[in-house]
C-alpha positions as CSV (number, residue, x, y, z in Angstrom):
1,M,-4.9,0.3,11.1
2,E,-7.0,2.2,13.2
3,E,-5.7,4.9,15.8
4,E,-4.7,8.3,17.5
5,S,-4.5,9.6,21.1
6,G,-4.4,12.8,22.9
7,N,-1.9,11.8,25.7
8,R,-0.1,14.7,26.9
9,F,3.0,12.9,26.2
10,I,3.4,9.3,24.6
11,Y,3.4,7.6,27.7
12,V,1.3,9.3,30.1
13,K,-2.3,8.0,30.8
14,I,-4.6,9.9,28.7
15,S,-7.1,12.4,31.4
16,K,-10.1,11.6,32.7
17,K,-11.8,14.5,31.3
18,E,-10.6,13.6,27.6
19,R,-11.7,10.0,28.2
20,G,-15.5,11.2,29.1
21,N,-15.5,12.9,26.1
22,F,-15.1,9.3,24.0
23,L,-17.3,7.6,25.8
24,S,-19.8,10.0,25.9
25,S,-19.7,11.0,22.2
26,N,-22.6,9.1,19.7
27,H,-19.8,7.3,18.5
28,T,-20.7,3.4,17.2
29,E,-18.5,0.2,16.7
30,D,-19.7,0.4,12.9
31,R,-17.7,0.1,10.5
32,L,-17.5,2.3,7.4
33,E,-18.6,0.3,4.6
34,I,-17.2,2.8,2.6
35,V,-13.5,3.1,3.5
36,D,-13.6,-1.0,3.5
37,A,-14.8,-0.8,0.2
38,I,-11.7,1.9,-1.1
39,R,-9.1,-0.2,0.7
40,G,-10.6,-3.2,-1.2
41,F,-10.1,-1.1,-4.5
42,A,-6.6,-0.2,-3.5
43,L,-6.1,-4.2,-2.6
44,F,-7.4,-5.0,-6.5
45,G,-5.2,-2.0,-7.4
46,I,-1.7,-3.5,-5.5
47,L,-2.5,-6.6,-7.2
48,L,-2.3,-4.8,-11.2
49,V,0.9,-3.4,-9.9
50,N,2.7,-6.4,-7.9
51,M,1.8,-9.2,-10.9
52,A,4.5,-7.6,-12.6
53,H,7.2,-8.8,-9.8
54,F,5.1,-11.9,-8.9
55,S,5.9,-13.3,-12.7
56,Y,9.0,-11.7,-13.8
57,P,12.3,-10.3,-11.9
58,D,10.5,-7.0,-13.5
59,V,13.0,-4.9,-10.3
60,Y,16.2,-5.7,-12.4
61,L,14.6,-5.3,-15.9
62,N,13.5,-1.9,-14.4
63,E,17.0,-1.2,-13.6
64,I,18.1,-1.6,-17.1
65,G,15.4,0.1,-18.9
66,E,12.3,-0.9,-21.2
67,S,14.3,-2.3,-24.0
68,N,15.8,-5.2,-23.0
69,F,16.0,-8.8,-23.0
70,F,12.8,-10.0,-21.6
71,T,10.2,-7.1,-23.3
72,K,11.4,-8.1,-26.2
73,N,9.3,-10.9,-26.6
74,W,6.2,-8.1,-25.6
75,N,3.4,-8.2,-28.1
76,G,1.4,-4.9,-28.8
77,A,-1.3,-5.7,-26.0
78,D,1.6,-6.2,-23.5
79,F,3.0,-2.6,-24.4
80,M,-0.2,-1.3,-24.5
81,T,-1.3,-2.8,-20.9
82,R,2.1,-2.1,-19.2
83,F,1.6,2.1,-20.7
84,L,-1.7,2.2,-19.3
85,L,-0.8,0.2,-15.8
86,D,2.4,3.1,-15.3
87,L,-0.6,5.9,-16.4
88,F,-3.1,4.9,-13.9
89,V,-2.2,3.0,-11.2
90,Q,1.5,2.5,-10.8
91,T,2.4,3.9,-7.2
92,K,-1.3,5.3,-7.1
93,F,-2.6,2.3,-5.1
94,I,-0.2,2.4,-3.0
95,T,-0.3,5.7,-1.7
96,M,-4.4,4.9,-1.1
97,F,-3.2,2.2,0.8
98,S,-1.0,4.4,3.0
99,L,-3.9,6.8,3.3
100,L,-6.2,4.6,4.7
101,F,-3.2,3.2,6.9
102,G,-3.3,6.8,8.7
103,F,-7.2,7.0,8.5
104,G,-7.4,3.9,10.0
105,A,-4.7,5.0,13.2
106,V,-7.0,7.8,14.1
107,V,-10.2,5.1,13.9
108,M,-8.6,2.9,15.9
109,R,-7.5,5.4,18.6
110,E,-11.1,6.4,19.4
111,R,-11.9,2.3,19.8
112,V,-9.2,1.9,21.9
113,L,-10.3,5.4,24.4
114,R,-13.9,4.1,24.1
115,K,-12.7,0.8,26.1
116,G,-11.2,2.6,28.4
117,K,-7.7,1.2,27.5
118,M,-4.5,2.9,26.9
119,F,-3.8,3.8,22.9
120,V,0.1,3.7,22.9
121,P,1.0,0.1,24.2
122,V,-2.0,-1.3,22.2
123,Y,-0.8,0.7,19.1
124,I,2.8,-0.4,19.3
125,R,2.0,-4.1,19.9
126,R,0.0,-3.9,17.0
127,L,2.9,-2.5,15.2
128,F,5.0,-5.2,16.0
129,M,2.6,-7.8,15.0
130,L,2.7,-5.8,11.3
131,F,6.5,-6.2,11.2
132,L,6.5,-9.9,12.2
133,F,3.9,-10.3,9.8
134,G,5.9,-8.3,7.1
135,L,9.3,-10.5,7.9
136,I,7.2,-14.1,7.4
137,H,6.0,-12.3,4.1
138,S,8.9,-11.2,2.8
139,F,11.7,-14.3,3.5
140,F,9.2,-16.8,3.2
141,I,6.7,-16.2,0.8
142,W,7.4,-13.2,-1.3
143,D,10.3,-10.4,-1.4
144,G,8.4,-7.8,-2.4
145,D,6.7,-6.5,0.9
146,I,5.3,-3.7,2.4
147,L,3.9,-4.3,5.6
148,T,7.4,-4.0,7.9
149,D,7.7,-0.3,6.4
150,Y,4.6,0.5,7.4
151,A,5.3,-1.0,10.9
152,L,8.1,1.5,10.7
153,L,7.0,4.4,9.4
154,G,3.8,3.4,12.0
155,L,6.0,4.5,14.6
156,I,6.4,8.3,13.5
157,L,2.7,9.0,13.8
158,L,3.1,8.8,17.8
159,L,4.3,12.0,17.2
160,F,1.6,13.5,15.5
161,Q,-1.0,12.3,17.3
162,K,-2.5,15.6,18.8
163,S,-1.9,17.6,15.5
164,S,-5.3,19.3,14.0
165,G,-6.4,18.0,10.4
166,K,-4.8,21.3,9.8
167,T,-1.5,21.0,11.1
168,L,-1.4,17.2,9.8
169,L,-1.8,18.3,6.3
170,I,0.7,21.2,6.9
171,W,3.1,18.2,7.7
172,A,2.3,16.2,4.7
173,A,2.9,19.2,2.0
174,F,6.0,19.6,4.0
175,F,7.1,15.9,3.1
176,Y,5.7,15.7,0.1
177,L,7.7,18.3,-1.5
178,L,10.9,17.6,0.9
179,Y,10.3,14.5,-1.2
180,A,10.0,16.1,-4.9
181,F,12.6,18.7,-4.9
182,P,15.4,16.5,-4.3
183,L,14.2,13.7,-6.4
184,G,13.6,15.7,-9.1
185,I,17.3,17.3,-9.4
186,L,18.6,13.9,-9.0
187,A,16.7,12.3,-11.6
188,A,17.4,15.1,-13.9
189,A,21.1,14.4,-13.2
190,E,21.1,11.0,-14.1
191,H,18.9,11.7,-17.1
192,D,22.0,13.8,-18.0
193,D,24.5,10.4,-17.7
194,V,22.2,8.3,-19.6
195,M,22.0,11.6,-22.5
196,Y,26.0,11.5,-22.7
197,G,26.7,8.3,-22.3
198,S,27.9,7.7,-18.9
199,I,25.3,5.0,-17.8
200,D,26.9,2.0,-16.2
201,Q,27.8,-0.3,-18.3
202,E,29.1,-3.0,-15.8
203,Y,25.7,-2.0,-13.3
204,I,23.6,-2.8,-16.1
205,E,25.1,-6.0,-17.2
206,R,24.9,-6.9,-13.4
207,M,21.3,-6.7,-13.7
208,E,20.9,-8.8,-16.4
209,K,22.9,-11.7,-15.1
210,E,20.3,-11.3,-11.7
211,A,17.3,-11.0,-14.1
212,E,18.5,-13.8,-15.6
213,Q,19.4,-16.3,-12.9
214,S,15.3,-15.3,-10.9
215,L,14.0,-16.7,-14.2
216,Q,16.4,-19.8,-14.2
217,T,15.3,-20.3,-10.4
218,Y,11.9,-19.6,-10.1
219,Q,11.1,-21.6,-13.3
220,K,13.3,-24.6,-12.5
221,G,14.5,-24.4,-9.0
222,G,13.6,-26.4,-6.0
223,F,12.2,-25.2,-2.7
224,A,15.7,-24.6,-1.2
225,D,17.0,-22.6,-4.7
226,I,13.7,-20.7,-4.6
227,F,14.7,-19.5,-0.9
228,Q,17.3,-18.0,-1.4
229,R,16.5,-16.2,-4.3
230,R,14.1,-14.9,-2.5
231,I,16.6,-13.9,-0.3
232,D,18.8,-12.2,-2.6
233,D,15.9,-10.4,-4.3
234,R,15.0,-8.9,-0.7
235,L,18.1,-7.8,0.1
236,F,18.3,-6.0,-3.3
237,Y,15.1,-4.3,-2.7
238,L,15.9,-3.2,0.8
239,S,19.2,-1.8,-0.7
240,M,16.9,0.2,-3.0
241,S,15.4,1.6,0.1
242,G,18.1,2.4,2.2
243,L,17.2,-0.3,4.8
244,W,19.9,-2.7,3.9
245,P,22.4,-2.0,4.9
246,F,20.6,0.7,7.4
247,H,20.8,4.6,6.5
248,P,18.3,6.3,8.2
249,L,18.7,9.4,6.0
250,I,18.3,7.5,2.9
251,Y,15.4,5.2,4.1
252,L,13.4,8.0,5.7
253,L,13.5,9.9,2.5
254,N,12.5,7.4,0.3
255,M,9.6,6.7,2.9
256,L,8.8,10.6,3.0
257,P,5.8,10.0,0.2
258,Y,3.7,6.9,2.4
259,L,4.7,9.2,5.3
260,S,2.9,12.0,3.6
261,M,0.0,10.2,3.1
262,F,0.0,8.8,6.0
263,L,-1.3,12.0,7.6
264,V,-3.2,13.0,5.2
265,G,-5.1,10.0,6.2
266,M,-5.4,11.0,10.1
267,A,-6.4,14.9,8.6
268,F,-9.2,13.0,6.9
269,A,-10.4,10.9,9.9
270,K,-10.2,14.1,12.0
271,Q,-12.2,16.2,9.7
272,R,-14.7,13.1,9.3
273,L,-14.3,13.5,5.8
274,F,-15.6,9.5,5.2
275,H,-18.0,9.8,8.2
276,D,-20.3,12.8,6.8
277,P,-18.8,14.1,3.4
278,N,-22.3,15.9,2.8
279,K,-20.6,18.0,5.1
280,H,-17.4,18.7,3.2
281,M,-18.8,18.8,-0.4
282,R,-16.9,21.7,-1.6
283,L,-13.7,21.1,-0.3
284,L,-14.1,17.6,-1.5
285,K,-15.1,18.7,-5.3
286,L,-12.2,20.9,-4.8
287,V,-10.0,18.2,-4.1
288,W,-11.0,16.3,-6.9
289,I,-11.0,18.6,-9.4
290,V,-7.4,19.6,-8.4
291,G,-6.3,15.8,-8.0
292,L,-7.7,15.1,-11.7
293,L,-6.0,18.5,-13.3
294,A,-2.7,18.2,-11.5
295,G,-2.7,13.9,-11.3
296,L,-3.3,13.2,-14.9
297,P,-0.5,15.7,-16.4
298,I,2.1,14.9,-14.3
299,S,1.3,10.7,-14.7
300,A,1.5,11.5,-18.4
301,F,4.9,13.4,-18.1
302,S,6.3,10.7,-15.9
303,V,5.7,7.8,-18.3
304,A,6.5,9.8,-21.4
305,A,9.8,11.0,-19.2
306,D,10.9,9.3,-16.3
307,H,9.2,6.7,-14.2
308,V,11.3,8.1,-11.5
309,Y,8.3,10.8,-11.3
310,L,5.9,8.7,-10.7
311,I,5.4,8.6,-7.2
312,V,5.2,13.0,-7.5
313,G,1.9,12.7,-9.3
314,A,0.5,9.8,-7.8
315,P,-1.2,11.0,-4.8
316,F,-3.0,13.6,-6.8
317,L,-4.4,11.2,-9.1
318,M,-5.4,9.1,-6.3
319,L,-7.3,11.5,-4.1
320,F,-9.3,11.8,-7.5
321,Y,-9.8,8.3,-7.0
322,V,-10.4,8.3,-3.6
323,I,-13.1,11.2,-4.0
324,S,-14.6,9.9,-7.2
325,F,-15.8,6.8,-5.2
326,I,-17.2,9.1,-2.3
327,F,-19.3,10.7,-5.3
328,L,-20.4,7.4,-6.8
329,S,-21.1,6.2,-3.4
330,F,-24.4,8.4,-3.7
331,R,-25.8,6.5,-6.5
332,P,-28.0,3.2,-6.2
333,F,-26.2,0.6,-8.5
334,F,-22.6,1.8,-7.5
335,K,-23.6,0.9,-3.5
336,K,-24.3,-2.7,-5.2
337,I,-20.5,-2.7,-6.0
338,I,-19.6,-1.2,-2.7
339,C,-21.5,-4.4,-1.0
340,F,-19.2,-6.5,-3.1
341,L,-15.7,-4.8,-2.3
342,A,-16.2,-4.2,1.3
343,P,-15.6,-7.7,2.9
344,A,-12.4,-7.8,0.8
345,G,-11.4,-4.7,2.5
346,R,-12.6,-5.8,5.8
347,M,-9.6,-8.5,5.5
348,S,-7.3,-6.8,3.7
349,L,-4.2,-8.0,5.6
350,T,-5.3,-11.7,4.9
351,N,-6.3,-11.0,1.5
352,Y,-2.6,-9.4,0.7
353,I,-0.8,-12.1,2.0
354,L,-3.0,-14.5,0.2
355,Q,-2.4,-12.7,-3.0
356,S,1.1,-13.5,-2.4
357,M,0.4,-17.4,-1.7
358,I,-1.6,-17.8,-4.8
359,C,0.4,-16.2,-7.0
360,T,4.1,-17.2,-6.1
361,F,2.0,-20.6,-6.3
362,I,1.6,-19.9,-9.6
363,F,4.6,-18.4,-11.1
364,Y,7.1,-20.5,-9.0
365,N,8.2,-23.6,-9.5
366,I,7.0,-24.9,-6.4
367,G,3.3,-24.7,-8.4
368,L,2.7,-24.5,-12.1
369,G,6.0,-22.3,-12.8
370,L,4.8,-20.3,-15.3
371,Y,7.6,-17.6,-13.8
372,G,8.5,-15.2,-17.1
373,K,6.1,-17.2,-19.0
374,V,3.0,-14.5,-18.6
375,G,3.1,-10.9,-19.9
376,P,1.3,-7.9,-18.8
377,F,-1.9,-8.3,-20.5
378,A,-2.2,-12.0,-19.9
379,G,-1.0,-11.0,-16.3
380,L,-3.8,-8.4,-16.2
381,L,-6.5,-11.1,-16.5
382,L,-4.7,-13.1,-14.1
383,S,-5.5,-10.5,-11.2
384,I,-9.1,-10.0,-12.4
385,A,-9.0,-13.2,-11.7
386,V,-7.2,-13.6,-9.0
387,F,-9.5,-10.8,-6.9
388,A,-12.7,-12.1,-8.2
389,V,-11.8,-15.5,-6.5
390,Q,-10.7,-12.9,-3.0
391,I,-14.2,-11.1,-3.6
392,I,-16.0,-14.4,-3.0
393,F,-14.1,-15.8,-0.7
394,S,-14.3,-12.8,1.2
395,I,-18.1,-12.6,0.7
396,V,-18.6,-16.2,2.0
397,W,-16.1,-15.9,4.9
398,F,-18.3,-13.3,6.5
399,Q,-21.0,-15.1,7.1
400,H,-19.3,-17.3,9.1
401,F,-16.6,-14.9,10.8
402,R,-16.6,-11.0,11.8
403,Q,-13.0,-10.9,11.0
404,G,-10.0,-12.2,8.8
405,P,-8.0,-15.1,10.7
406,L,-4.5,-12.7,10.2
407,E,-7.2,-9.7,11.3
408,W,-8.2,-11.8,14.6
409,I,-4.5,-12.8,15.3
410,W,-3.1,-8.6,15.0
411,K,-6.0,-7.8,17.3
412,T,-5.9,-10.2,19.5
413,A,-2.2,-9.6,20.0
414,A,-2.9,-5.6,20.3
415,Y,-5.2,-6.1,23.0
416,L,-3.9,-9.0,25.0
417,S,-6.8,-11.0,24.4
418,A,-8.9,-13.2,22.3
419,Q,-11.4,-11.4,20.4
420,P,-14.6,-12.1,18.9
421,F,-14.6,-14.4,15.9
422,R,-17.1,-16.7,14.9
423,L,-20.6,-15.1,14.2
424,R,-23.3,-16.0,16.7
425,K,-26.1,-18.0,15.1
């Protein structure tokens, strides 16, 4: 995404003076390669996490607990892989993607204004298309979709389009704390329930039954069976977030971590931290140190105590990753890595959907039928292989085209006119 607006009110056209300020400044249409590379890095991290849900019914098994009928067949490498993924990857990369979404919202607004267009209509059409992509993805390809949530939350960013970087960070901190404190209280209460044996055994049995049905259906079921199972899994996923049936307050509370990262990303764009990191090196070093010193202990505690705390520590460690990426980008060798990752990040929407298509073919019975037969360690190796193929595909693609196929549809619908697609020879 790429937007922001300085409208006096949401539906009022921007002033000529403001548009003139954008048009007269030395903006370029060149993409920030470092941002594309970080987006590609985030895409890989998301694949590492999603591989569990692609390959076995982890949503239901997580409700049961670490010791269940499925994990008893894991070996030491599987448990170690799961531990390392929980510590260093789980929730860190979805929050990274959220930061980049907010960053892109500001950048898009600047581009829209330079073209002399009204931002809000373009932005709303863009969110509508993202929501549509998410519906198709979640009900016809794979149930673990995040695009619909991003599209809904993206509407809230319209309230912050005139906010300064400092104001955005204050609101981001407020939303983060609003989520973290109640979560800590609820998690502690839930821990007491487990300690004193008041856990709902009937619920555990129901989750075991759902997990077993998922294994049976995705391994051996036909297309219609898999389609119905996907819908059931999707509705269960939505019920956990508060979106089905719709409970606005519960849903918003669950989405606060991602909304706060949207705002942090917008602040990054307003302060131009990616555009000119040398100018903000002192601040970046401070956030880098705090991110490591706070993020790693909280994440370690979360893995050891209760996974529900993972989302609390994730933003800190995520910021450490992002800023490390910026620091490394000054080194000649790492610039080569950026050149490989950036094309995958440029077409992140296409690659995100492709990951689902590739993995559902590998694991569901409509393809190889390996669902439930691949443990975390093998899934890690498979993730590396899939993403390596995506990197090569992306590099080759951009030798012929300006943008990914879904990105082209997305932008064409947003601007209501066909966007350039093929590269001129």
